[in-house]
C-alpha positions as CSV (number, residue, x, y, z in Angstrom):
1,M,74.4,104.3,113.5
2,A,71.3,104.7,111.2
3,R,71.6,102.2,108.3
4,Q,69.4,102.2,105.2
5,L,69.4,100.2,101.9
6,L,67.8,101.4,98.7
7,I,67.4,99.0,95.8
8,G,67.0,99.8,92.1
9,D,65.6,97.4,89.5
10,G,66.5,99.3,86.4
11,A,63.5,101.6,86.2
12,T,64.1,105.0,84.8
13,V,63.7,108.0,87.1
14,A,60.2,109.5,86.5
15,Y,57.7,111.1,88.9
16,T,53.9,110.9,88.8
17,N,52.2,113.3,91.3
18,G,55.4,113.3,93.3
19,L,55.8,109.5,93.4
20,L,59.0,108.1,91.9
21,A,58.6,105.1,89.6
22,D,58.8,101.8,91.4
23,G,62.3,100.5,91.4
24,A,63.9,103.8,90.3
25,I,66.7,105.5,92.4
26,D,67.1,109.2,92.4
27,I,69.2,111.9,94.2
28,Q,67.2,114.9,95.3
29,K,68.5,118.3,96.3
30,L,66.8,120.7,98.7
31,S,65.8,123.8,96.8
32,S,63.6,126.8,97.2
33,D,60.9,124.7,95.5
34,G,61.3,121.9,97.9
35,P,62.9,118.5,97.0
36,T,63.8,118.3,93.3
37,S,66.0,116.0,91.3
38,L,69.7,116.7,91.4
39,I,71.1,117.4,87.9
40,A,74.4,115.9,86.8
41,G,77.1,118.4,87.4
42,E,75.4,120.2,90.2
43,T,77.5,120.8,93.3
44,V,77.2,121.7,96.9
45,A,76.9,125.3,95.7
46,D,73.6,124.4,94.2
47,S,72.2,122.8,97.3
48,D,73.9,122.2,100.7
49,Q,71.7,119.1,101.3
50,I,70.8,116.0,99.3
51,R,68.9,112.8,99.9
52,F,68.5,109.5,98.2
53,V,65.1,108.2,97.0
54,Q,63.7,104.8,96.0
55,G,60.4,104.4,94.2
56,G,58.3,101.6,95.7
57,P,58.4,98.7,96.2
58,S,55.2,97.9,94.4
59,G,52.2,98.4,96.6
60,I,53.8,101.1,98.8
61,D,52.4,104.4,97.5
62,V,55.2,106.5,99.1
63,N,58.7,107.3,98.2
64,I,61.4,105.5,100.3
65,V,63.8,108.3,101.3
66,S,67.0,108.6,103.2
67,P,67.5,111.4,105.7
68,W,68.8,114.7,104.3
69,V,72.6,114.9,104.5
70,Y,74.8,118.0,104.2
71,G,77.5,117.8,101.6
72,R,80.0,119.2,104.0
73,D,79.2,116.4,106.4
74,L,79.9,113.5,104.1
75,Q,82.4,111.1,105.5
76,V,82.5,108.2,103.0
77,V,81.6,108.0,99.3
78,S,82.6,104.7,97.8
79,G,81.4,101.7,95.7
80,K,82.1,98.2,94.5
81,S,81.0,96.4,91.3
82,G,78.7,93.5,91.8
83,A,80.0,89.9,91.9
84,A,78.1,86.7,92.6
85,Q,79.1,84.5,95.5
86,T,81.3,81.6,94.9
87,A,80.9,78.1,96.5
88,E,83.9,76.7,98.4
89,V,85.6,73.6,97.0
90,A,87.6,71.9,99.8
91,R,89.9,69.0,99.1
92,I,91.2,66.1,101.2
93,A,94.1,64.3,99.6
94,L,95.5,60.9,100.7
95,A,99.1,59.8,100.3
96,T,101.0,56.5,100.7
97,N,99.6,53.0,101.1
98,A,98.1,51.5,104.3
99,T,100.8,49.5,106.1
100,A,98.3,47.1,107.7
101,A,94.7,46.1,107.6
102,G,92.5,48.3,109.7
103,Q,89.8,51.1,109.6
104,H,90.3,54.6,108.3
105,T,87.9,57.5,109.0
106,I,87.3,60.9,107.3
107,K,85.4,63.5,109.4
108,V,83.7,66.2,107.3
109,I,83.5,69.3,109.6
110,N,81.0,72.2,109.0
111,L,82.8,75.4,110.1
112,T,80.1,77.7,108.6
113,N,78.9,79.3,111.8
114,G,82.4,80.1,113.0
115,E,81.7,78.9,116.5
116,E,82.2,75.6,118.3
117,P,80.7,73.1,118.7
118,F,80.9,72.4,114.9
119,N,78.7,69.9,113.2
120,L,80.6,67.0,111.7
121,K,79.8,63.7,109.9
122,S,82.1,60.6,110.0
123,Y,82.7,58.0,107.4
124,T,84.7,54.9,108.1
125,I,86.0,52.3,105.7
126,T,87.8,49.0,106.2
127,V,91.2,48.8,104.4
128,A,93.5,45.9,103.6
129,A,97.2,46.0,104.1
130,G,98.7,47.9,101.2
131,A,95.5,49.7,100.3
132,T,96.4,52.6,98.0
133,P,95.1,56.1,98.3
134,T,93.2,55.5,95.1
135,T,91.5,52.5,96.6
136,Q,90.7,54.3,99.8
137,C,89.3,57.4,98.0
138,T,87.0,55.2,95.9
139,A,85.7,53.5,99.0
140,F,85.2,56.9,100.8
141,T,83.4,58.4,97.8
142,T,80.9,55.5,97.8
143,A,80.3,55.9,101.5
144,I,80.0,59.6,101.4
145,N,77.7,59.8,98.4
146,A,75.4,57.3,100.1
147,D,74.8,59.9,102.9
148,L,76.1,63.4,102.0
149,P,76.4,65.8,104.9
150,Y,73.6,68.4,104.7
151,W,76.1,71.2,104.1
152,V,77.8,69.5,101.1
153,N,76.3,70.0,97.7
154,S,78.4,67.4,95.9
155,I,81.7,65.5,95.9
156,T,84.2,64.6,93.2
157,N,86.7,61.7,93.3
158,N,89.9,62.8,91.7
159,G,91.7,59.5,92.2
160,T,93.9,60.2,95.2
161,S,91.8,63.1,96.5
162,I,88.2,64.1,97.0
163,D,86.7,67.5,96.4
164,F,83.8,68.7,98.4
165,T,81.6,71.6,97.1
166,G,79.7,73.4,99.7
167,F,76.4,75.1,99.4
168,K,76.0,78.8,98.6
169,K,73.6,81.0,100.5
170,G,70.1,80.6,99.1
171,E,70.7,77.2,97.5
172,V,68.0,74.6,98.1
173,K,69.3,71.4,99.8
174,A,68.3,67.8,99.4
175,D,65.8,68.0,102.3
176,G,64.1,71.1,100.7
177,S,65.5,73.6,103.2
178,V,67.4,76.7,102.1
179,Q,71.1,77.2,103.0
180,E,71.3,80.4,105.1
181,E,75.0,81.1,104.8
182,L,78.0,80.3,102.5
183,V,79.4,77.0,103.7
184,H,83.0,76.6,105.0
185,I,84.4,73.0,105.3
186,D,87.3,71.3,107.1
187,F,88.4,67.7,107.5
188,A,90.0,65.3,110.0
189,F,91.5,61.9,109.0
190,E,92.0,59.1,111.4
191,A,93.4,55.6,111.2
192,I,91.7,53.7,114.0
193,D,94.2,50.8,113.9
194,G,97.9,50.8,113.3
195,N,99.1,54.2,114.7
196,G,98.5,56.1,111.5
197,N,98.7,53.0,109.4
198,G,100.9,54.6,106.8
199,T,98.3,56.9,105.1
200,A,98.5,60.6,105.6
201,D,96.1,63.4,104.5
202,T,96.4,66.9,103.3
203,V,93.6,69.5,103.3
204,S,93.5,72.3,100.7
205,Y,91.0,74.7,99.2
206,Q,90.7,74.6,95.4
207,T,88.2,77.4,95.4
208,A,87.8,79.8,98.2
209,G,84.3,80.4,99.3
210,D,83.4,84.1,98.6
211,R,80.2,86.1,99.5
212,G,80.9,88.2,96.4
213,V,79.7,91.9,96.3
214,G,76.0,92.7,96.3
215,D,75.0,89.0,95.7
216,G,71.2,88.9,95.5
217,F,70.7,86.6,98.4
218,Y,72.8,88.8,100.7
219,I,71.0,91.9,99.5
220,K,67.6,90.2,100.2
221,E,68.8,89.4,103.8
222,M,70.0,92.9,104.3
223,E,66.6,94.3,103.0
224,E,64.8,92.0,105.5
225,E,66.9,93.3,108.3
226,L,66.3,96.9,107.4
227,R,62.5,96.8,106.6
228,G,61.9,98.7,109.8
229,V,64.0,101.6,108.6
230,N,62.9,101.5,105.0
231,Y,59.2,100.8,105.4
232,G,58.4,101.3,109.1
233,F,57.8,97.5,109.3
234,Y,58.7,95.9,112.6
235,N,56.4,92.9,112.5
236,R,58.6,90.0,113.7
237,V,56.0,87.2,113.1
238,E,55.7,87.8,109.4
239,L,52.0,88.3,109.1
240,P,50.4,88.8,105.7
241,N,51.0,92.6,105.7
242,T,54.7,92.0,105.3
243,P,55.9,94.4,102.6
244,A,57.0,92.9,99.3
245,Q,60.8,92.8,98.8
246,S,62.7,94.5,96.0
247,A,65.8,92.3,96.0
248,D,66.3,90.0,93.0
249,T,68.2,86.9,94.2
250,T,69.2,86.0,90.6
251,V,71.5,88.9,90.1
252,A,74.5,90.7,91.8
253,Y,74.2,94.4,92.5
254,D,76.7,97.2,92.1
255,M,76.9,98.7,95.6
256,Y,77.4,102.4,96.5
257,H,78.1,103.3,100.1
258,I,77.6,106.8,101.6
259,V,78.2,107.8,105.2
260,S,77.5,111.2,106.7
261,T,77.3,112.7,110.2
262,K,73.7,113.4,111.1
263,D,73.9,116.4,113.4
264,G,74.0,118.9,110.5
265,S,77.5,120.1,111.5
266,S,80.8,119.7,109.7
267,S,82.5,120.0,113.1
268,S,80.5,117.6,115.2
269,Q,80.7,117.6,118.9
270,I,79.0,114.1,119.0
271,R,81.5,111.2,118.7
272,G,80.9,107.6,117.9
273,V,78.8,105.5,115.6
274,D,75.5,106.8,116.9
275,N,76.2,110.1,115.0
276,L,76.4,108.5,111.6
277,I,74.0,107.9,108.7
278,E,75.0,104.9,106.6
279,I,73.3,104.5,103.2
280,Y,73.7,101.6,100.8
281,I,72.5,102.0,97.2
282,A,72.1,98.8,95.1
283,F,71.8,98.8,91.3
284,K,71.7,95.7,89.2
285,S,75.2,95.2,87.7
286,G,75.5,96.8,84.3
287,D,72.3,98.8,84.7
288,A,72.5,102.0,82.6
289,D,70.6,103.9,85.3
290,G,73.6,103.2,87.6
291,V,75.7,105.4,85.3
292,I,73.2,108.2,85.5
293,F,73.2,107.9,89.3
294,E,77.0,108.0,89.3
295,N,77.2,111.2,87.2
296,K,74.8,112.9,89.7
297,L,76.7,111.6,92.7
298,N,80.2,112.3,91.5
299,G,79.4,115.9,90.5
300,Y,78.1,116.6,93.9
301,T,80.5,114.7,96.1
302,G,83.4,115.8,94.0
303,S,82.7,119.4,94.9
304,V,83.4,118.5,98.6
305,G,86.6,116.6,97.8
306,F,85.7,113.0,97.1
307,A,87.2,111.0,94.2
308,P,84.6,109.9,91.6
309,V,83.0,106.4,92.0
310,I,83.1,104.6,88.7
311,L,81.8,101.0,88.6
């Protein structure tokens, strides 16, 4: 499967000597005059092929273009409105008093990578007989705040429970490093003495972690992965000739998704993902140029049976 990402920054479609303005996104049709801009309302009857074009990024004096796709070969035309990622808030709640003096431990477990062995950090407090959940949570909060796990942004003591807020992708941690993925947290509670010692725990998620749609940090990562396709850049050691990136990590992007077969036939004899062209188009959420793009896209793809995409 060939994958490509084009990113718009709100620039209006305009050409100078054939070059599209940096950050603009256009749809071109194949006409007798060569590639020209598709006009809203034009259909497959006006041109059997279209392609998607990005101007720039700055410093690259060529248009970034998708392959030509036949209208009759389109397989998917869809989109989702942009939404920023949401940090996970995980809660461990304690119930009932300790029945005897002893030691209690909370293990904070980092499930982010989805594969064992998981990183974890343990915090142990000494409890007196009859220690309440409130007393225990206060002691745990003090111990944890003194040495936060590197995957936890902050904690909040609610009295009989503690909330842990994980980092989002792209956030800078206490040691200056950048979180590479949205954090997912779990817990284990142990009473070292006393066979449970009367106190029980419950784990819940007050806010589910969510990558969002078109979050700027994820779009930046996708752009990095696809620089070979977009810019012909395959330098894996990041030398100074690395192309500038277009993704803005401060925003979320409305995302359009177009998939077509790539053999130029509406009745392909080639099966499997290797026969597909997959194109992602990113517009900053609420960008007026996204509406212009939609009008062009919907007129053309509607002529081959696709429902309009309205974000």
